[in-house]
TILOGU-824413 format. One record per residue (C-alpha): residue in one letter; x, y, z. Coordinates in steps of 0.2 Angstrom, whole numbers, padded with zeros to 4 digits, always signed. Last residue first. Layout:
BEGIN
AXYZ
...
This chain:
BEGIN
V-0376+0050-0212
T-0365+0036-0205
A-0349+0045-0210
H-0355+0061-0201
E-0358+0050-0185
E-0341+0042-0186
N-0333+0059-0188
E-0343+0066-0174
K-0337+0052-0163
E-0319+0054-0167
F-0320+0073-0163
K-0329+0070-0146
N-0316+0057-0141
K-0317+0039-0143
K-0312+0029-0128
I-0300+0014-0128
A-0294+0020-0145
P-0292+0007-0159
L-0274+0005-0163
Y-0263+0019-0169
V-0244+0013-0171
D-0232+0027-0167
L-0216+0021-0175
V-0200+0027-0167
A-0183+0026-0175
S-0165+0028-0168
Q-0151+0032-0181
G-0136+0021-0184
S-0139+0014-0202
R-0146-0002-0194
V-0159+0009-0186
V-0164+0017-0202
D-0165+0001-0211
L-0177-0006-0197
A-0188+0010-0199
E-0190+0007-0217
K-0194-0012-0215
L-0206-0008-0201
A-0215+0006-0211
G-0217-0006-0226
K-0225-0019-0215
M-0237-0007-0206
E-0244+0005-0220
E-0257-0006-0227
P-0265-0008-0209
K-0268+0010-0208
E-0264+0023-0194
I-0245+0023-0193
K-0236+0038-0186
R-0218+0041-0190
A-0202+0047-0182
Y-0184+0044-0187
A-0175+0049-0171
G-0165+0065-0169
G-0163+0062-0150
A-0174+0075-0142
A-0184+0082-0156
E-0186+0066-0165
A-0190+0056-0149
I-0203+0068-0144
K-0210+0068-0162
S-0214+0049-0159
L-0227+0054-0147
D-0238+0066-0156
A-0249+0069-0141
H-0268+0066-0141
P-0280+0078-0132
T-0286+0068-0124
F-0276+0053-0116
D-0290+0042-0110
V-0289+0035-0093
F-0303+0043-0082
F-0314+0027-0083
Q-0330+0035-0089
D-0339+0024-0102
T-0355+0029-0094
E-0362+0011-0091
N-0345+0004-0089
A-0340+0016-0075
V-0357+0014-0067
G-0354-0004-0064
D-0359-0020-0074
P-0342-0028-0075
H-0336-0020-0058
V-0321-0030-0053
G-0314-0036-0069
L-0321-0020-0078
T-0311-0009-0066
S-0295-0019-0070
L-0298-0018-0089
K-0301+0001-0088
P-0285+0002-0077
S-0276-0008-0090
N-0281+0002-0105
W-0272+0018-0101
G-0275+0029-0115
R-0273+0034-0133
N-0273+0016-0140
N-0255+0018-0145
F-0245+0002-0147
I-0228+0011-0148
I-0215+0003-0158
T-0197+0008-0153
L-0182+0004-0164
I-0165+0007-0155
P-0149+0016-0159
A-0135+0016-0146
D-0122+0028-0152
Y-0119+0036-0135
K-0126+0053-0139
R-0140+0047-0150
A-0147+0034-0137
V-0144+0046-0123
W-0155+0059-0131
Y-0167+0046-0136
V-0170+0040-0118
A-0170+0058-0110
S-0184+0065-0120
P-0192+0048-0119
V-0195+0049-0101
S-0200+0030-0099
F-0217+0034-0092
M-0222+0042-0108
Y-0218+0026-0118
C-0227+0015-0104
G-0243+0025-0107
D-0242+0024-0126
G-0239+0005-0125
A-0221-0001-0127
L-0211-0013-0138
N-0193-0010-0141
I-0183-0018-0155
I-0165-0019-0152
T-0153-0025-0166
K-0138-0034-0159
T-0120-0031-0163
P-0119-0017-0150
D-0121-0030-0136
A-0121-0022-0118
L-0123-0004-0125
K-0139-0010-0135
A-0146-0019-0120
G-0144-0003-0110
V-0152+0008-0123
A-0167-0005-0124
A-0168-0004-0105
G-0169+0015-0104
G-0183+0014-0116
N-0193+0000-0109
W-0192+0003-0090
G-0206+0016-0090
L-0219+0006-0079
G-0214-0001-0062
G-0223-0018-0062
A-0209-0031-0062
G-0199-0043-0072
S-0193-0029-0083
G-0196-0039-0099
L-0183-0046-0110
I-0184-0056-0127
S-0170-0065-0137
G-0160-0071-0122
P-0164-0089-0125
K-0170-0091-0144
T-0187-0097-0149
M-0198-0082-0148
N-0216-0084-0155
L-0219-0065-0157
H-0238-0069-0157
T-0241-0077-0141
Y-0228-0067-0131
S-0235-0051-0137
A-0253-0056-0135
Q-0251-0060-0117
Y-0244-0043-0114
S-0256-0033-0125
S-0264-0024-0110
I-0246-0021-0104
L-0233-0020-0117
E-0216-0017-0110
N-0206-0029-0121
T-0187-0027-0125
V-0184-0037-0140
I-0167-0043-0144
T-0162-0046-0163
D-0147-0055-0170
E-0155-0071-0174
D-0169-0062-0184
V-0185-0052-0180
I-0192-0043-0195
E-0206-0055-0198
R-0210-0056-0180
V-0214-0037-0180
S-0228-0040-0193
A-0235-0054-0182
L-0235-0042-0168
V-0244-0028-0178
Y-0257-0041-0184
E-0260-0047-0166
P-0261-0029-0159
T-0274-0025-0171
L-0274-0011-0184
A-0290-0004-0191
E-0302-0008-0205
E-0297-0023-0216
P-0287-0032-0203
Y-0275-0045-0211
K-0276-0061-0201
E-0266-0063-0185
A-0280-0069-0175
E-0283-0084-0186
E-0264-0088-0186
Q-0265-0089-0167
E-0280-0100-0167
Q-0271-0112-0178
R-0255-0111-0167
Q-0265-0116-0152
Q-0273-0131-0161
L-0255-0136-0166
H-0249-0136-0147
Y-0264-0146-0142
D-0261-0159-0155
K-0243-0159-0149
I-0248-0162-0132
E-0259-0177-0136
K-0245-0185-0146
R-0232-0182-0132
R-0244-0190-0120
Q-0246-0206-0130
E-0227-0206-0131
I-0225-0204-0112
K-0237-0218-0109
R-0229-0230-0121
E-0211-0226-0114
N-0216-0230-0096
I-0200-0224-0087
E-0185-0234-0078
T-0174-0221-0069
L-0155-0219-0072
S-0157-0205-0085
L-0170-0198-0074
S-0158-0195-0059
D-0146-0185-0071
N-0161-0175-0077
I-0167-0171-0060
Q-0149-0165-0054
Q-0147-0155-0070
L-0164-0147-0067
A-0159-0142-0050
T-0143-0134-0055
E-0151-0125-0070
A-0165-0118-0059
D-0155-0113-0044
A-0162-0120-0028
A-0172-0116-0013
F-0184-0131-0014
F-0202-0130-0008
R-0211-0146-0006
R-0229-0152-0007
S-0234-0135-0014
P-0251-0127-0010
I-0246-0109-0015
Y-0243-0095-0004
W-0239-0076-0005
L-0245-0061+0005
P-0232-0050+0013
M-0220-0052-0002
G-0202-0049+0003
E-0201-0066+0011
K-0205-0075-0006
L-0204-0092+0002
P-0195-0100-0013
D-0182-0087-0016
E-0169-0096-0027
D-0184-0105-0034
I-0191-0123-0036
Y-0209-0127-0031
Y-0216-0145-0032
I-0235-0147-0034
V-0245-0163-0033
A-0262-0159-0040
N-0277-0166-0030
K-0285-0149-0026
S-0285-0145-0045
P-0274-0131-0051
K-0279-0113-0052
N-0287-0100-0063
K-0301-0088-0057
F-0296-0082-0039
P-0281-0093-0039
I-0270-0082-0050
W-0257-0094-0057
P-0238-0097-0058
V-0236-0080-0049
D-0218-0078-0043
S-0211-0091-0056
D-0194-0099-0056
I-0200-0117-0057
A-0218-0123-0054
L-0217-0141-0057
I-0235-0148-0057
F-0241-0165-0056
D-0260-0170-0058
A-0263-0157-0071
K-0281-0156-0078
S-0284-0139-0070
L-0268-0131-0077
L-0270-0139-0094
D-0287-0132-0095
N-0282-0114-0091
Q-0297-0107-0081
G-0304-0090-0086
P-0299-0072-0083
T-0281-0073-0088
N-0271-0059-0080
W-0256-0066-0089
Q-0255-0084-0097
Y-0244-0091-0110
G-0245-0106-0122
C-0243-0124-0123
H-0225-0127-0128
L-0222-0146-0129
P-0222-0145-0148
N-0206-0135-0147
D-0209-0119-0158
S-0211-0108-0143
P-0194-0112-0137
F-0195-0112-0118
N-0191-0098-0105
M-0189-0083-0117
Y-0189-0070-0103
N-0201-0059-0094
P-0215-0072-0093
V-0232-0069-0084
S-0235-0088-0083
E-0227-0099-0097
L-0235-0116-0098
V-0224-0130-0103
P-0230-0147-0108
I-0221-0163-0101
A-0216-0177-0113
M-0205-0185-0101
K-0188-0184-0110
D-0193-0169-0120
C-0198-0160-0104
F-0182-0163-0095
K-0170-0159-0110
V-0180-0143-0114
L-0178-0138-0096
E-0160-0141-0096
E-0157-0131-0111
V-0167-0117-0104
A-0157-0117-0088
Q-0142-0114-0099
K-0149-0098-0105
N-0151-0091-0087
K-0164-0077-0087
G-0174-0090-0096
L-0181-0097-0079
Y-0191-0081-0078
S-0209-0086-0078
T-0212-0105-0077
V-0225-0118-0076
V-0221-0136-0080
L-0235-0149-0081
P-0238-0167-0078
H-0254-0176-0084
E-0253-0195-0080
A-0242-0193-0065
K-0235-0209-0056
R-0217-0206-0063
L-0217-0188-0058
D-0222-0193-0040
E-0207-0205-0040
I-0195-0193-0047
F-0199-0180-0034
P-0198-0193-0020
G-0181-0198-0026
I-0174-0180-0028
D-0176-0175-0010
K-0162-0186-0002
P-0150-0176-0014
A-0154-0159-0006
I-0159-0148-0021
A-0145-0137-0026
S-0138-0119-0023
P-0128-0109-0036
A-0111-0104-0029
I-0110-0088-0019
P-0104-0073-0029
E-0085-0070-0031
W-0075-0058-0019
L-0059-0068-0016
E-0055-0069-0035
T-0054-0050-0034
N-0037-0051-0025
L-0037-0033-0018
N-0024-0019-0020
V-0026-0004-0008
K-0021+0014-0012
T-0020+0025+0003
T-0032+0039+0006
E-0035+0057+0002
E-0053+0062+0008
E-0064+0070-0005
M-0077+0056-0005
V-0077+0057+0014
E-0080+0076+0014
R-0093+0074+0001
A-0104+0062+0010
G-0105+0044+0005
V-0119+0032+0000
L-0120+0014-0006
Y-0135+0005-0012
V-0137-0013-0018
P-0148-0020-0032
G-0153-0038-0035
K-0148-0056-0038
P-0157-0071-0030
G-0144-0077-0031
S-0127-0069-0028
K-0122-0055-0040
A-0129-0040-0029
I-0121-0048-0014
Q-0104-0049-0022
L-0106-0032-0029
A-0109-0025-0011
R-0094-0034-0005
H-0083-0028-0019
V-0088-0010-0016
M-0086-0011+0003
Q-0069-0019+0001
K-0063-0005-0010
V-0070+0008+0002
N-0059+0001+0016
T-0046+0015+0019
G-0057+0028+0010
T-0068+0031+0025
R-0086+0032+0030
I-0094+0024+0015
E-0112+0021+0020
N-0121+0004+0018
D-0136-0004+0009
Y-0139-0022+0004
K-0152-0033-0005
M-0161-0017-0008
Y-0180-0013-0011
G-0185-0010+0007
R-0170+0000+0010
V-0174+0012-0004
I-0179+0028+0006
G-0171+0021+0022
R-0154+0025+0015
Q-0158+0043+0016
D-0162+0042+0034
P-0163+0059+0044
V-0163+0070+0028
D-0150+0084+0023
Q-0156+0090+0006
I-0162+0107+0011
W-0146+0110+0021
H-0134+0106+0007
I-0146+0116-0005
F-0139+0132+0002
E-0122+0129-0006
N-0105+0129+0002
R-0106+0114+0014
S-0089+0106+0018
G-0081+0097+0003
L-0063+0099+0010
L-0064+0098+0029
E-0068+0111+0043
G-0075+0123+0030
E-0088+0129+0042
Q-0103+0118+0037
T-0098+0100+0041
Y-0108+0084+0037
P-0109+0087+0018
S-0126+0082+0011
T-0126+0064+0005
G-0119+0056-0011
A-0128+0042-0020
F-0121+0026-0027
V-0132+0012-0035
L-0124-0004-0038
V-0134-0016-0050
P-0139-0034-0050
V-0156-0038-0058
R-0168-0049-0048
G-0184-0042-0057
K-0192-0038-0041
W-0178-0028-0035
A-0172-0020-0051
N-0190-0016-0056
H-0194-0008-0039
I-0179+0003-0040
A-0184+0008-0058
A-0201+0013-0051
G-0193+0029-0044
L-0175+0033-0047
N-0181+0050-0044
Q-0181+0046-0025
T-0162+0043-0026
G-0159+0058-0036
C-0168+0069-0022
E-0159+0059-0008
V-0142+0063-0014
H-0139+0065-0033
V-0137+0049-0043
I-0123+0037-0049
V-0129+0020-0057
A-0116+0007-0058
Q-0116-0009-0069
P-0120-0027-0065
E-0114-0040-0077
G-0125-0054-0084
S-0122-0046-0101
V-0140-0045-0108
Q-0150-0043-0092
A-0136-0033-0084
Y-0137-0020-0098
G-0156-0019-0097
H-0155-0015-0079
A-0141-0003-0081
A-0152+0006-0094
S-0167+0006-0082
L-0156+0013-0068
A-0151+0028-0079
V-0167+0031-0088
M-0177+0032-0071
E-0163+0044-0065
H-0166+0057-0079
P-0154+0067-0090
C-0142+0052-0091
T-0124+0055-0094
I-0115+0038-0098
V-0098+0039-0089
K-0086+0025-0094
P-0079+0014-0081
L-0060+0018-0077
K-0045+0016-0088
K-0031+0028-0084
G-0025+0039-0099
E-0018+0052-0087
K-0030+0066-0093
E-0045+0053-0092
A-0040+0048-0075
Q-0039+0066-0069
A-0056+0070-0076
L-0064+0054-0068
A-0056+0059-0051
E-0062+0077-0052
I-0080+0071-0056
M-0079+0059-0042
A-0073+0072-0030
P-0086+0085-0036
H-0100+0072-0034
D-0112+0079-0020
S-0117+0094-0030
G-0125+0084-0043
F-0122+0070-0056
N-0134+0060-0065
S-0124+0045-0070
F-0125+0028-0079
L-0107+0023-0074
Y-0102+0010-0087
S-0090-0005-0089
V-0091-0013-0071
G-0079-0028-0071
A-0076-0029-0052
E-0058-0021-0055
Q-0066-0006-0064
L-0079-0004-0049
A-0065-0005-0037
E-0055+0008-0046
L-0070+0020-0046
F-0071+0019-0027
A-0052+0021-0025
T-0053+0037-0035
S-0068+0043-0025
T-0059+0039-0009
T-0045+0050-0015
Y-0028+0048-0023
N-0023+0066-0027
E-0005+0062-0023
L-0002+0044-0019
K+0000+0035-0002
N+0006+0017-0004
M+0000+0000+0000
């Protein structure tokens, strides 16, 4: 260890991030960051390699970009925000990282703790009093795997590596560090660490004694079923699931998926469910269910297994301790990594005698079910003569998706339709936030592009989610850092989901009678023009079915040339405004 000139806590902090494999600092700097800015400028002058700064004009975009980057690369990035105000401006993105199990390190400064110039960094702006709060870390503590305060530069590297070790250990998630200006300005001694000693914990497995009963119950089953939601976050887990299901002819139902969990073209794939209002027949028929990597495998109010079904549940967080109300009638709960657990099960099955005749008969029945679903899908995708439908738009998007495409998907009322009609088959080819904080899509798409510049990123969002994403910031960042994305807005001029929720509880209520749900976006905004003004994006509104495929091809060519594009696709409005009603009446006359 040696003392270096101008070597501060901030320098050590940034070095630790670099050592840990962090490539980017998604940053929204403020008055708490002079030491960090100085350290970054000094490193640039000296040619010293540190993580690259991505300036983000809004914190929601910063954390969403880090989220998308980690989903594609597997590596956590850093987000730098301004004291408690910037922390709060992370908003729903914090919820998304926590519930979506995404590793990320968030750093925020705090107001200086001296006010008369006692230390370098002492208070010298009025805002330092206003932004001094009793428990800044408490703002996000309920959404973090770990939070702590940097109090000295002597062990800041250890704190950073520990925080990232926790973030990367399953179940993965965000971590939060804070540091006052005086601490971050403090000159300190350089520490060299062996980063191999800070690896995440090894994946967990099922206890060997518990494999036998699982296999025995599976062998007895006539109608087994797998239900999953986010197993596809690990591409190798998908391979193990395919191997397992192929051997035993087990159908797969994806419940609220946010990854490609099982190839849609596999005959054992039997569809998707979201807020499905009716009973899924495979779920009710199943006598053995493996629910694996799924927070909500079904919604028991209207759609659940039979009382006689034998259920096993595998997840890194099988008790959902962060969800106050959660339970399913599972015979056993296994705290295990999906890939590891499926490897164990597949190894045991290779040594187990199975009834091949029963399995082949089941395979044929499931294939017929799969083909019937495909016929229904094709029927829904037929060319619409009058107005664009989500199904037709999604089928058109599917035609431009290739092996080098990643889809970021934040469609809400069209969520189930999106997975049904995109028919993704490649692990890692589609991503969702994994949570409910709307606005993830734009930043995540930019982060995905930064993580793998060779990929074409197609971003799907409803008009509400598009506005939540802070598009003025998204497309500015995309242009500045050469991360072009193609966004397709499914625009029904309102929030359809609250309307559907209301109808689900009050189908014959006054809101339905009067068509007053307080969710329509009147007057209508020209949404794609926001991206054009802020980020130089190609902007186009699509209102007719005959425009759709040509517009997609043109927009894709634009994106591949290095410019973002936004297609504002007009679907039937959730509520016709006065102008539209008058036009209809006039046409009728």
